[in-house]
N, C-alpha and C positions, 0 to 999 in steps of 0.2 A: 128735884131742884136744880136750878141753874145758877152757876157761879159766874159773876161778872168781875173781871180783874181790871183794875184801872192803875196805870202808872202816871205819876205826876212829878213835876219838878218846876218850882217857881211859877205856878200857874193856878193860883187859888181861884180865879174868876172862871177859868175853864173847868176846874174840878167842880165848882158849884153848879155850872150848867149841866155837867154829867150827872151830878147827884140829883138834881131836879128832874131830869129825864128818867132816871131810874125810878125815883120816887112816884112819878106819874104813871107808871105802867099799871095796867089793870091786873097784871099777874103780881102777886106779893111774895110767893114762895122762891125767893132769891137770895143769894149770899153776895155781898158786895166786899171785895177785897181791894185795899188801896195800898199801893207801894210808892211812898214818897221818897225822893232822893235827898232829904235833908233840907227842905225849903225853909226859909226864914221870911216868908211873905204872908204870914197868917194862915198857911195851908194847915199847919198842925192844929192850930186853934180851931179852925173850921171843922176839922176831923174829930177833934175832941168834943165839940159841941153835939156831934151826931152819934155818940157812943151809945145812947139809949134808943136810937131809932129803930134798930133791928137786931134781933139776938145773933143773927149771922153776919154782922158787919165787923170787920176787923181791919186794922191798918198797922203799918210800919213806917217809920220815917228814919232813914239813916242814909249815909253815903253809899253809892253803888258804882258799878263799872259801866253804866249806860242803861238804856231803856230795855234791852234784852236781858241783862243781869237782873234788872228789877222784875221783869216778867217771870224769870226762873225762880226768883224768890217767892213771888206771889203764888206760883203754882203749888208751893208746899202747904198752903192753907186751904186749898180748894176741897170743899165737902160735896159739891153737886156732881150730878152725872155728866153734865155738859159745862163747857167753858166758853164765855165770850170775852174777848179783849176790847174794852172801851176805855181808851185813855182819856185823860183830862182834856176837855173841850170836844170830845166826841159825844154824840147823842143818839138815842133812838129816833127814827123818823116820825113816829106817832106814839100816842099813849097805848096803842094797841099792838105795837110792833112785837113785843115779847110774846104776847098771846098768839100772834100769827106764827112766829117762829116755832113755838111749841107744837102747833098743829102739824108741822112737817116732820118733827123728830121722830125717830124711830130706830130700830136695830138694823135697818137696812143699810146704814152708812156709818162711817166714823167721822166724817166732816161734811156738814151741811153749809152750802154757800148761797148767799142772798144777794140781792141788789142794794146798791148805795147811791147816795146823792152828795155831790160836791157842794159845799158852801163857800161863798166868798167872805171877806173880812167883816161884812155887814150882816152875815147870817142868811144871805140870799141864795137859794138854790140855783146853781148855774149849769149843772150837767147831771144826768143820771146814767149810771152804768149797771151792767148786769154780769153775773159770773159766766165764765167760759167753760166749755167741756175740758176737764182737766187733762184727759189723754191727748187731745189735739193741741192743747194751748201751753202745757207746762214747759215746753222747750223755749217758749217765746217770753214767758214771764209768769208772775203769779196768776192763778186763775180767778182771783177775786180780791177785793180789798180785805186786808187782814181783819179789819173791825167787823166786816160782814159775814165772817166765818164762825161757825159754831162747831167746836171740837169736843169729841168724846173725851172725858177727863182720863180714861184709861190710857190713852195715847201717851200721856205725859208720865206714865210709869216707865216708859222706854225712851221717849224723846224729850229733848229740851231745846232751847235756843243756843245756837252756836255763837259763841261771844267773839270770835275772830271777825265776824261781820258786824259792822257798826250800824249799817242802815238797811240791810237786806236780809237779815236772819230769818224773817217771816218767809221770804221766797225759798230760802234753804230748807226751812221746815217743811213747807209744802212739797219741795222737790224730794226730800227724804221719805216723807210720808208716802208719796206716790209710788216711789221706787221700792218701798217695802210692803206694798199691797194694800195700803189703806184705801177704803172705799169712800168716794166722793159723790155727792148728789148736789145738783144746782137748781135754784128756783129764782124766778125773776122778781119776786116780791121785794120791794125796796124797804128795808128795815132800818137802815143806819144813815146818819147825817155825818159826813166826814169833812172836816175844815181843810181847805187849801192852805199850803204853807207848812204842812207837816214836815217830818224829817225826810221822807222819801222825795218830796217836791223841792224843798229848799236846798237839799244837799244832792241834787239830781246827778251831778257828775260822779261823785264817789258812789252813789247808790247804783249807777248804771255799771261802773267798774266791777262793783261787787256782784251784780247780776251776771255780768260777763264771766266772772271766776266761777260762780255756781253753775252756770251752763257748761263750762269747760271741765271743771273738776268733779262736779256731782252728777250732772246729767249727761256728760260726754256728748254735747251738742256740736254739730259741724260748724266750722268757723264762719261760713256765710250766714248761718242763722244767728250766731252771736253778734255779728256786725249789724244785722238787721235790728236785733234788740236795742243795741245801743242807739242807733239812729232814731228808732221808733220812740224811745224814751225821751231823747231830746226834743223830738217834734211834739210829743204830748206835753212836755213841760212848757214849751213855747205857747201852745194853744191855751193851757190852763192859766198861764200868765197874762195872755191877751184877754181872756174872759174876765180876769180880775180887773 
């Protein structure tokens, strides 16, 4: 079974799209976990209406310390062997995406990485990206979009999201997993649609500073590479905004 963990806050419409995407999957043996930050926009009512949808559906709605705190909370409910983080507004790229993912899963790796598609505010695909080789790329940034990674649930018996990072704790997790010998496998299959305007793009400056700190304090990356990362991030954000 695969556990899908969704974090939401004041985004009922986005959460509904995520639910519809999960519900449309040809694979039905899934667990859906939702951690809502205490929204008062109808999110809780929507979740209450889905209580009978699936035995393995659960949710909690309460204040938290941010998206990564919410993810850590959700991980306590995981029952599946694999975990996917699909937050409110994120969707699978097709109704067969989960089926395609499962074909690749094996005991040969701890993290499986797939391709993703950026969407604009109208839901139109504007760019497709593929995962990078972790060994070659980890010093420059995350090897893939967080939503397009599938993690072995066993990893979270040891690891969790570091709350001192507000926008880049996913990069920190990738980095610590890599340094501790986790096995990564990458595939070009596009399985996730990711909305532009998420936390890492809308708060790109603080996100880049946190990435700089992770490279310095966790990965021990040379200064010239850290500067390159910061400039590259700024350039990527400008391009993504131009595409919108």
